[in-house]
C-alpha positions in Angstrom: 115.8 80.4 39.1 112.6 81.2 40.4 113.3 79.6 43.9 116.3 81.7 43.8 114.1 84.7 43.0 112.0 83.9 45.9 114.1 83.3 48.4 116.1 86.6 48.2 112.6 88.1 48.4 111.8 86.0 51.5 115.6 87.1 52.9 115.0 90.8 52.0 111.1 90.9 53.4 112.2 89.3 56.2 115.1 91.3 57.4 112.3 94.3 57.7 110.4 92.9 59.9 110.8 92.8 64.1 110.9 89.9 65.6 108.0 87.5 65.9 106.8 87.8 69.3 107.9 83.7 70.1 111.2 85.4 69.5 111.4 88.4 71.2 113.6 88.7 74.5 110.7 88.4 77.2 109.3 91.4 79.1 110.8 91.4 82.6 108.9 93.1 85.4 111.0 93.1 88.0 110.4 94.3 91.7 113.0 97.4 90.0 110.1 98.6 88.2 107.5 97.9 90.4 109.4 100.1 92.5 109.1 102.6 89.9 106.1 102.4 89.1 104.7 103.4 93.0 107.5 106.1 93.2 104.8 107.5 89.9 101.9 107.3 91.6 100.4 110.2 93.0 101.2 110.3 97.1 97.4 111.0 99.0 99.5 113.6 101.5 102.7 115.3 99.9 100.4 116.1 96.0 99.0 119.6 95.6 95.4 120.7 94.6 96.0 120.7 90.8 98.2 117.8 90.9 95.0 115.6 92.2 92.7 117.6 89.4 95.1 115.0 87.2 93.5 112.1 87.8 90.7 110.8 86.3 87.4 111.7 87.9 89.2 114.1 89.9 87.3 118.0 89.5 88.3 120.4 91.6 85.8 120.7 94.3 86.8 116.4 95.1 90.2 117.4 95.2 90.2 120.2 97.8 87.6 118.2 99.6 90.6 115.4 99.9 92.9 118.1 100.9 90.5 118.9 103.9 90.6 115.0 104.3 94.2 114.6 104.9 94.6 118.2 107.0 91.4 117.0 108.9 92.8 113.9 109.9 96.1 113.7 109.8 96.7 112.1 106.2 95.8 109.1 105.1 96.6 105.0 106.4 95.3 102.9 103.7 94.6 104.7 99.7 90.8 103.0 100.7 90.3 105.9 102.5 89.5 108.1 99.2 86.2 106.5 99.8 85.4 108.8 102.5 85.8 111.2 100.2 81.5 112.3 99.7 82.4 112.1 95.2 84.7 109.4 95.1 83.0 105.8 95.3 83.7 102.5 94.9 84.0 102.8 90.4 86.0 106.1 91.2 88.3 104.7 93.6 88.8 101.8 91.0 89.9 103.4 88.7 92.3 105.8 91.4 93.3 102.3 92.9 96.4 102.1 90.9 97.7 105.7 90.7 97.9 106.9 93.8 99.5 105.8 96.9 99.7 106.3 100.8 103.5 107.7 101.3 106.0 107.9 104.4 104.7 108.3 108.0 108.3 110.8 108.0 106.2 112.9 105.1 102.9 113.6 106.3 102.1 117.0 108.3 
């Protein structure tokens, strides 16, 4: 009788917990999800100053310098050009590089 009660409790408890990582379906990071990640990034060539300020380590003055740089140079060609902006060094760039992107050439002014 004791085994029946223990087995019943185990089944009841097992039913309330989610699948373990070993039994769960694998997370597939397909090309389409990578495309949507890129689409969610901030485009350095079209984003306005307030949106640039939402990036970590970018304040009003640095955002203003980013806009001035892109207007002066005709737009960013590479994300690495962010390091040409005063106040954005390698460490800040490393935090930003996965959050920003360069849009299509047709989107540039």
